[in-house]
N, C-alpha and C positions, 0 to 999 in steps of 0.2 A: 392375836396373831399379827405378825409384822406384815405391813403392806408390801406389795411388790416394788413400789416406788422407793420406800425406805430401804429395802434390801439392796436395790440397785445402787442407791447412793452410798450405802455403807461399803459395798463391794468396790465401787469406784474409788472411794476414799482410801481403803486399805491397799488396793493395787497401785494407786498413785503414790502413796507413801513408800511402798516397796520399790517403785521405780526411782523415786528421788533418792532413796537410800543407796541404790545401786549406782546411780550417776555420781552422787557426791563421794561415795567410796572410791569409784574409779578415778575421780579427779583429785582427791586429797590423800588417799592411802597408797603408798608405794607397793604394798603387797596385794593389791586387789587382783582378782583373777578372772577365770573364765565364767564363773557363775554370775558375777556382777555384770560382766560384759554381755552375757546372754540376756539377762533381765533388762538391761538398758536398751539393747538393740531390739529386743522383742517388744518392749513398750513403744519405741519409736515406730516400729513396723505396724503396730496396731493403730497408731495415729494417722497413718496414710490410707487406711481402709475407707471406702466410701460409705460411711455409716449413715449419712443423711439422705440416702437414695430411697426412693419408694418403689414398690413392686411395679413392673412394667404395665400391668393391666390397670393400675390406678394412676399412672402418670398422665399429665395433661398432654394431649396430642399423641398418645401412644397408639401404635398400630396393632391390630389384632393378630392372634396366632394364625399361622398358615399364610401369612402375607406373601412370602417368597414363592410358595407353591402356586398361589393364585396368579401372581405376576408372571411366573414362568409359563404356566398354562395359557394365560392370555396372550403372551408374546408369540407362542406357537400358532395360535388360531387367528391372529390378526393378519391381514394382507400387508404386503410390503408398503412402506410409505411412498406416496407419490409426490412429485414436485408441485409446489404451489403454482397457481396460475400466474403467468407473467414472469416466471423464473428464467433467468439467463445466466449461464455460467461465466 
């Protein structure tokens, strides 16, 4: 059975070749049309996706779920801030 890594690489190679075909056809062929343009733009759009992000719960310094709820509840329960000692406007 083919490993997942090999399958991903093969898919990336095939899709990359398809994208290059569309870009070169748009650039060199006067009769290129909507299909080639859609493939080229779609491939470019995929390249700007943040694919190197990690899930929030695994990110370094990530805050837990419910953070905003806790912050809003805490703000309602806290007394109003007082002026520091020696404060002069």
